[in-house]
C-alpha positions as CSV (number, residue, x, y, z in Angstrom):
1,M,0.0,0.0,0.0
2,P,1.5,3.3,-1.0
3,A,2.4,5.9,1.7
4,T,0.0,8.7,2.3
5,R,1.0,11.6,0.1
6,V,1.1,15.2,1.6
7,L,2.2,18.6,0.4
8,V,4.5,20.5,2.7
9,I,5.0,24.2,1.9
10,G,8.0,26.0,3.2
11,G,9.7,25.3,6.5
12,K,13.2,24.2,7.5
13,A,14.7,20.7,6.9
14,G,14.0,19.7,10.5
15,I,10.3,20.4,10.2
16,V,10.0,18.5,6.9
17,R,11.9,15.6,8.5
18,K,9.2,15.2,11.1
19,A,6.7,14.5,8.3
20,A,8.9,11.9,6.6
21,A,9.7,10.2,10.0
22,L,5.9,9.4,10.3
23,G,6.1,7.5,7.0
24,L,4.4,10.1,4.9
25,D,5.3,10.6,1.3
26,V,6.3,14.3,1.3
27,V,6.2,16.6,-1.7
28,H,8.0,19.8,-0.6
29,I,7.7,23.2,-2.1
30,Q,10.3,25.8,-1.0
31,K,11.4,29.2,-2.2
32,P,14.8,28.9,-4.1
33,S,16.2,31.5,-1.7
34,A,15.5,29.3,1.3
35,F,16.7,26.0,-0.2
36,D,18.6,23.7,2.2
37,P,20.2,20.6,0.8
38,D,19.5,18.7,4.0
39,V,15.8,18.6,3.1
40,V,16.4,16.5,0.0
41,E,16.5,13.1,1.8
42,H,13.2,13.8,3.5
43,C,10.9,14.2,0.5
44,S,10.1,12.2,-2.6
45,Q,9.7,15.4,-4.7
46,L,11.2,18.9,-4.1
47,L,10.0,21.9,-6.1
48,L,11.9,25.1,-5.9
49,V,9.4,27.8,-6.7
50,D,8.1,30.9,-5.0
51,Y,5.1,29.5,-3.1
52,Q,3.8,33.1,-2.7
53,D,3.4,33.3,-6.5
54,V,-0.2,32.1,-6.2
55,P,-1.1,31.4,-9.9
56,T,2.0,29.5,-10.5
57,V,1.9,27.4,-7.4
58,T,-1.8,26.7,-7.8
59,A,-1.3,25.4,-11.4
60,L,1.7,23.3,-10.3
61,V,-0.1,21.7,-7.3
62,R,-3.2,21.0,-9.3
63,A,-1.1,19.1,-11.9
64,L,0.6,17.1,-9.1
65,H,-2.7,16.3,-7.4
66,E,-4.1,15.0,-10.7
67,Q,-1.1,12.7,-11.1
68,R,-1.4,11.3,-7.5
69,P,-3.7,13.0,-5.0
70,F,-2.5,14.6,-1.8
71,A,-4.3,13.8,1.4
72,R,-3.5,17.1,3.1
73,V,-1.7,20.4,2.5
74,F,0.6,21.4,5.4
75,T,2.6,24.4,6.3
76,Q,4.3,25.4,9.5
77,T,5.4,28.9,8.3
78,E,3.5,32.1,8.5
79,A,4.3,33.3,5.0
80,A,2.6,30.3,3.5
81,Q,-0.6,30.1,5.7
82,V,-3.0,31.8,3.3
83,V,-1.5,30.0,0.3
84,A,-2.0,26.6,2.1
85,G,-5.6,27.6,2.9
86,H,-6.2,28.5,-0.8
87,L,-4.7,25.2,-2.0
88,T,-6.7,23.2,0.5
89,D,-9.9,24.7,-0.9
90,A,-8.7,24.4,-4.5
91,L,-8.0,20.7,-4.1
92,G,-11.1,20.0,-2.0
93,L,-9.1,18.6,0.9
94,P,-9.8,18.6,4.6
95,G,-8.2,21.3,6.8
96,N,-8.3,25.0,7.3
97,G,-9.5,26.8,4.1
98,E,-8.9,30.2,2.7
99,R,-11.5,32.0,4.8
100,T,-10.0,30.9,8.0
101,T,-6.4,31.4,7.1
102,R,-7.2,34.9,5.6
103,L,-9.0,36.0,8.7
104,L,-6.1,35.0,10.9
105,H,-3.6,36.8,8.5
106,D,-5.7,40.0,8.0
107,K,-5.5,41.8,11.3
108,P,-8.3,44.4,10.6
109,A,-10.6,41.6,9.4
110,L,-10.0,39.5,12.5
111,R,-10.4,42.5,14.8
112,A,-13.7,43.4,13.1
113,L,-15.0,39.9,13.6
114,L,-14.0,39.7,17.2
115,N,-15.5,43.1,18.0
116,E,-18.7,42.3,16.2
117,Q,-19.1,39.1,18.2
118,G,-18.1,40.7,21.5
119,I,-15.0,38.6,21.9
120,G,-12.8,40.9,24.0
121,P,-13.6,44.2,22.2
122,V,-10.6,46.4,21.4
123,R,-10.8,49.9,20.0
124,T,-9.1,50.2,16.6
125,V,-8.9,52.3,13.5
126,T,-7.7,51.2,10.1
127,R,-5.7,53.4,7.6
128,P,-6.3,56.6,9.5
129,T,-5.2,60.0,8.4
130,A,-2.7,61.9,10.7
131,A,-5.6,63.8,12.3
132,E,-7.6,60.7,12.8
133,L,-4.6,58.9,14.4
134,R,-4.1,61.9,16.7
135,D,-7.8,61.8,17.8
136,F,-7.6,58.0,18.3
137,V,-4.5,58.2,20.5
138,K,-6.0,61.1,22.4
139,A,-9.1,59.1,23.2
140,A,-7.3,55.8,23.9
141,G,-4.4,57.3,25.9
142,S,-1.8,55.2,24.1
143,A,-1.8,53.0,21.0
144,V,0.1,50.5,18.9
145,L,0.7,51.2,15.2
146,K,1.2,48.1,13.0
147,P,0.8,46.7,9.5
148,T,-2.5,45.1,8.6
149,M,-0.6,41.8,7.9
150,G,2.6,40.3,9.1
151,S,4.3,38.7,12.2
152,G,7.5,38.9,14.2
153,S,6.7,42.5,15.4
154,L,7.7,43.7,11.9
155,G,6.6,47.3,11.5
156,V,5.0,47.5,15.0
157,R,5.5,50.7,17.0
158,R,4.1,51.8,20.3
159,I,2.7,55.4,20.6
160,A,2.8,56.1,24.4
161,S,0.9,59.4,24.2
162,V,-0.6,61.9,21.9
163,D,2.7,63.8,22.0
164,E,4.4,61.0,20.1
165,V,1.9,60.9,17.2
166,D,3.7,63.3,14.9
167,E,7.0,61.4,15.3
168,A,5.3,58.1,14.8
169,W,3.6,59.5,11.6
170,V,6.9,60.6,10.2
171,W,8.4,57.2,11.0
172,R,5.5,55.4,9.4
173,E,6.0,57.4,6.1
174,G,9.8,56.8,6.1
175,F,9.4,53.1,6.9
176,G,7.0,52.7,4.0
177,L,4.2,51.4,6.2
178,D,1.3,52.3,3.9
179,D,-1.3,49.7,4.8
180,F,-1.6,50.1,8.6
181,M,-3.9,50.2,11.6
182,A,-3.8,51.4,15.1
183,E,-5.3,49.8,18.2
184,E,-5.5,50.8,21.8
185,W,-2.4,49.8,23.9
186,L,-3.4,46.8,26.1
187,T,-2.0,46.8,29.6
188,G,-1.6,43.6,31.5
189,E,0.1,40.2,31.5
190,E,1.1,39.1,28.0
191,L,0.3,35.4,27.1
192,S,-0.1,33.1,24.2
193,V,-2.2,30.0,24.1
194,E,-1.0,27.0,22.1
195,T,-3.9,24.8,21.0
196,F,-4.6,21.9,18.7
197,S,-7.9,21.3,16.9
198,R,-9.4,18.2,15.3
199,A,-12.7,18.5,13.4
200,G,-13.5,21.8,15.1
201,A,-12.8,20.5,18.7
202,H,-10.1,22.5,20.4
203,T,-7.6,21.3,23.0
204,V,-5.5,23.8,25.0
205,V,-2.1,22.2,25.1
206,A,-0.2,25.0,26.9
207,V,-0.4,28.6,28.0
208,T,2.8,30.6,27.5
209,G,4.0,33.6,29.5
210,K,5.8,36.4,27.7
211,E,8.2,39.2,28.4
212,T,8.6,42.3,26.2
213,G,10.1,44.8,28.5
214,Q,7.2,47.2,27.7
215,G,8.3,47.1,24.0
216,V,6.8,45.3,21.1
217,V,9.6,42.7,20.4
218,E,9.3,39.6,22.6
219,L,12.4,39.0,24.8
220,G,11.4,35.8,26.5
221,H,8.8,33.1,27.0
222,V,7.9,30.6,29.7
223,V,5.8,27.4,29.7
224,P,3.5,27.1,31.7
225,A,2.5,30.7,32.3
226,P,1.9,31.3,36.1
227,L,-1.9,31.8,36.0
228,D,-4.5,31.1,38.6
229,G,-7.5,29.0,37.8
230,A,-10.0,31.8,37.1
231,D,-7.7,33.7,34.8
232,R,-6.8,30.5,32.9
233,Q,-10.4,29.7,32.5
234,A,-11.2,33.1,31.1
235,V,-8.2,33.0,28.7
236,V,-9.2,29.5,27.5
237,A,-12.8,30.6,26.9
238,T,-11.7,33.6,24.9
239,V,-9.4,31.5,22.7
240,E,-12.0,28.8,22.0
241,A,-14.5,31.5,21.1
242,L,-12.0,33.0,18.6
243,L,-11.2,29.7,17.0
244,D,-14.9,28.9,16.6
245,A,-15.5,32.4,15.1
246,V,-12.8,32.0,12.4
247,G,-13.8,28.5,11.7
248,L,-10.5,26.8,12.5
249,V,-11.1,23.0,12.2
250,D,-7.7,21.3,12.3
251,G,-4.2,21.6,13.6
252,P,-2.2,23.9,15.8
253,A,-3.0,27.5,16.6
254,H,-1.1,30.2,18.4
255,T,-3.1,33.0,19.9
256,E,-1.5,36.0,21.6
257,L,-3.4,37.9,24.3
258,V,-3.1,40.4,27.1
259,L,-4.8,39.7,30.4
260,T,-6.2,43.2,31.1
261,A,-8.2,44.4,34.1
262,A,-11.3,44.0,31.9
263,G,-10.4,40.4,31.0
264,P,-8.5,38.7,28.2
265,R,-8.0,40.7,25.0
266,V,-6.7,39.1,21.8
267,I,-3.7,40.7,20.1
268,E,-3.6,38.3,17.1
269,S,-3.9,34.6,16.2
270,H,-2.3,32.2,13.7
271,S,-3.2,28.8,12.2
272,R,0.2,27.4,13.1
273,R,2.3,26.5,16.1
274,G,4.0,29.4,17.9
275,G,7.4,30.7,16.7
276,D,10.3,31.6,18.9
277,R,10.8,28.0,19.8
278,I,7.6,27.9,21.8
279,N,7.1,24.4,20.3
280,E,10.3,23.3,22.0
281,L,9.2,24.7,25.4
282,V,5.8,22.9,25.0
283,R,7.5,19.6,24.2
284,L,9.9,19.9,27.1
285,V,7.1,20.5,29.6
286,H,4.0,18.8,28.2
287,G,5.5,16.1,25.9
288,V,3.6,17.4,22.9
289,D,5.3,18.2,19.6
290,L,2.7,20.4,17.8
291,E,4.7,20.3,14.5
292,E,4.6,16.5,14.5
293,A,1.0,16.4,15.7
294,A,0.0,18.6,12.7
295,Y,1.3,15.9,10.2
296,R,-0.4,13.2,12.1
297,L,-3.7,14.7,10.9
298,A,-3.0,12.8,7.6
299,L,-2.9,9.5,9.4
300,D,-5.4,7.4,11.3
301,G,-5.8,7.9,15.1
302,D,-5.6,10.7,17.5
303,P,-2.8,13.2,16.4
304,L,-2.1,14.3,19.9
305,P,-0.1,12.0,22.2
306,R,-1.6,11.0,25.6
307,R,-1.6,14.0,27.8
308,R,0.7,14.0,30.8
309,E,1.1,16.2,33.8
310,P,3.5,19.1,33.2
311,A,7.1,18.3,33.9
312,G,8.3,21.5,35.6
313,A,8.7,24.5,33.4
314,A,10.8,25.7,30.5
315,A,11.8,29.2,29.4
316,I,13.7,30.9,26.6
317,R,15.5,34.3,26.8
318,F,16.6,36.1,23.7
319,L,20.0,37.7,23.4
320,V,20.2,41.4,22.5
321,A,23.0,43.9,22.1
322,A,23.7,47.5,21.4
323,P,23.5,48.4,17.7
324,G,26.8,48.4,15.9
325,T,29.5,46.0,14.7
326,V,30.2,43.0,16.9
327,T,33.7,43.0,18.2
328,S,33.5,40.1,20.6
329,V,31.2,37.4,22.0
330,T,32.0,35.9,25.4
331,G,30.4,33.7,28.0
332,A,28.5,31.2,25.7
333,A,30.4,28.2,27.1
334,E,29.9,29.3,30.7
335,A,26.1,29.8,30.1
336,G,25.8,26.3,28.4
337,A,27.5,24.7,31.4
338,M,24.9,26.0,33.9
339,D,22.6,23.4,35.5
340,G,19.2,23.4,33.7
341,V,20.4,25.1,30.5
342,V,19.2,23.0,27.5
343,Q,20.4,25.1,24.6
344,V,22.6,28.1,23.9
345,D,22.5,29.6,20.4
346,V,24.5,32.7,19.6
347,Q,23.7,33.9,16.1
348,V,26.3,36.7,15.7
349,E,30.1,36.7,15.6
350,P,32.7,39.4,15.4
351,G,32.3,41.4,12.2
352,D,28.5,41.0,12.1
353,T,26.2,44.0,12.4
354,V,23.6,44.3,15.1
355,H,20.7,46.6,14.3
356,E,18.4,48.4,16.7
357,L,15.6,46.0,17.9
358,R,13.1,46.6,15.0
359,W,11.6,43.1,14.9
360,S,12.3,39.5,16.0
361,E,15.0,39.0,13.3
362,D,17.2,41.6,15.0
363,R,17.7,39.5,18.1
364,C,21.1,37.9,18.5
365,G,20.4,34.4,19.7
366,H,18.8,32.7,22.7
367,V,19.1,30.3,25.7
368,V,16.6,27.6,26.6
369,V,16.4,26.3,30.1
370,R,14.4,23.9,32.3
371,A,13.5,24.3,36.0
372,A,11.1,23.2,38.7
373,D,8.6,26.0,38.1
374,A,7.9,29.0,35.9
375,E,9.5,31.5,38.3
376,A,12.7,29.5,38.6
377,A,12.8,29.0,34.8
378,V,12.5,32.7,34.0
379,R,15.2,33.5,36.6
380,L,17.6,30.9,35.2
381,A,17.1,31.9,31.6
382,A,17.8,35.6,32.5
383,E,20.9,34.5,34.5
384,A,22.2,32.3,31.6
385,A,21.6,35.0,29.0
386,A,23.4,37.6,31.2
387,R,26.5,35.4,31.1
388,I,26.7,36.0,27.3
389,V,28.2,39.4,26.5
390,I,28.0,40.6,22.9
391,T,30.2,43.7,22.6
392,T,29.7,46.1,19.7
393,E,31.1,49.4,18.5
394,P,29.2,52.0,16.5
395,A,29.1,51.2,12.8
396,A,29.7,54.2,10.5
397,D,27.6,52.7,7.7
398,D,24.8,51.1,9.8
399,D,21.6,51.5,7.8
400,G,19.3,50.3,10.5
401,H,17.5,53.6,10.8
402,S,17.0,53.8,7.0
403,A,15.6,50.3,6.6
404,T,12.1,50.1,5.3
405,L,9.3,47.5,5.4
406,G,10.2,46.6,1.8
407,T,13.9,46.1,2.4
408,L,13.3,44.0,5.5
409,L,10.8,41.8,3.6
410,D,13.3,41.5,0.8
411,E,15.9,40.2,3.2
412,V,13.7,37.3,4.0
413,D,12.2,37.0,0.5
414,E,8.6,37.5,1.6
415,V,5.5,39.6,0.8
416,L,2.8,40.3,3.3
417,D,-0.1,39.6,0.9
418,P,0.6,37.0,-1.8
419,F,-2.8,37.6,-3.3
420,A,-2.4,41.3,-3.8
421,A,-1.0,41.0,-7.3
422,A,-2.4,37.6,-8.1
423,P,-5.4,37.4,-10.6
424,R,-8.3,35.6,-9.0
């Protein structure tokens, strides 16, 4: 009997390997710019094509499906979510279709739906004029300015008061943020909820605590988040209502919230597992690999392993440094030798350029730890990260301040809306 054939769009070699390890026949589509030779051994067919070129990839996938049908379309990367939803519908396959994936990718559409259904209402304005933005911030007290699509805090900026509106507006124009929105700044504990759904039934696998240092770029995560029973129940109810509202039926979802004085308020949600190695934290504590579970949807049986009691806590702390040219990196070995440290990954070396913290890609690495509880894990992660010292000196030709949304997207070879230029 031939192996079940699945289409996997994007993702690193390690993620594709998990599908192959389950005995699935993997057809993999990847952008040429992201090709990794290590992926070849994990797939029966590899197609190097820009999967955000919707007409091309749709025609290609239809032809492959006619030759030998796919059971499912999978992606674990944000840039391919709406394309995967579109292809799922085009091929008539089970899974999350285009409506669901578009709602979770289009922030104004998701906010409008949540506000309409009374799921944690949040004041918002889309594509305001400068005067409208000033009036909005004056009424809200503070706000967050962000693109209508995207992830990783790209193009996100806090406006702390009405006095900062003019500066934020000038920044927006210079950054090339033309399709944007503003929402009231939510004050409270930041969380994300990692769920897994099967046929519209949702299971909360973990609740993750977050640290942003009052900024917009995440600096650390901990699983499980230290929540009391009532707060957890309210958070879970909000997330389940959101998933029902967008019609998510299968697979992992990652929903970011703030637990405000008025209750949980959603920031955004995604039809994939959380980034920032949250999946690894969940695996360490709960024994659930959400990436693997997603692929198990193509097989018989329950895709989730048998639930177990949480095994302590796990945390990640990201490394940051002053903008400039890296002159030295010290302390990584010492950090890695500490009890409870699971992983140290320093992603810069002397000669590299560190930019100001504009989005997640500007972080310099991370440490992952395990401990008895969330408080101890957060403390250990901070201590381990502090051992690693990344020294920089000002770079005369640093273009960090002149970078635009377009140039940053070009660096990762992505567009925010793959359907914008595609004929329908």
